[in-house]
C-alpha positions in Angstrom: 34.9 7.3 -32.7 31.4 6.5 -31.6 30.6 6.5 -27.9 30.9 3.1 -26.3 27.9 3.9 -24.1 25.8 4.5 -27.2 26.7 1.1 -28.7 26.2 -0.6 -25.3 22.8 1.0 -24.9 21.7 0.0 -28.4 22.8 -3.6 -28.0 21.2 -3.9 -24.5 17.9 -2.8 -26.0 18.2 -5.4 -28.8 19.2 -8.0 -26.2 16.1 -7.2 -24.2 13.9 -7.5 -27.2 15.5 -10.9 -28.1 15.0 -12.2 -24.5 11.4 -11.0 -24.6 10.9 -12.9 -27.9 12.4 -16.1 -26.3 9.9 -15.7 -23.4 7.0 -15.2 -25.8 8.1 -18.2 -27.9 8.3 -20.3 -24.7 4.8 -19.2 -23.7 3.5 -20.3 -27.1 5.4 -23.6 -26.9 7.0 -23.0 -30.3 9.3 -25.4 -32.1 13.0 -25.4 -31.1 14.0 -23.9 -34.5 12.2 -20.7 -33.7 14.3 -20.2 -30.6 17.3 -19.8 -32.8 15.9 -17.9 -35.8 13.9 -15.2 -34.1 16.4 -13.9 -31.5 19.3 -13.9 -34.0 17.0 -12.2 -36.5 16.2 -9.5 -33.9 19.8 -8.9 -33.1 21.1 -8.8 -36.7 18.3 -6.9 -38.3 18.0 -4.6 -35.3 21.7 -3.8 -35.4 21.5 -3.2 -39.2 18.5 -0.8 -38.7 20.2 1.1 -35.9 23.4 1.4 -38.0 21.4 2.7 -41.0 19.7 5.2 -38.8 23.1 6.5 -37.8 22.9 5.4 -34.2 26.3 3.7 -34.3 27.9 6.4 -36.6 30.1 9.3 -35.8 28.4 12.7 -35.6 29.5 15.4 -38.0 30.7 17.8 -35.3 32.6 15.3 -33.1 
């Protein structure tokens, strides 16, 4: 089983990036649609990339 701390840390990093994107969109006075698309895209694509890199996977020796 993968460490819960590792999953929590990865998701917190993605959440921080999504919140940063929201702040940037607000500063740019973007359309309301972007406030949904961009943060969800960061979370879903970021989690997919982290999973493909093996961040959420079980190590061979564990």
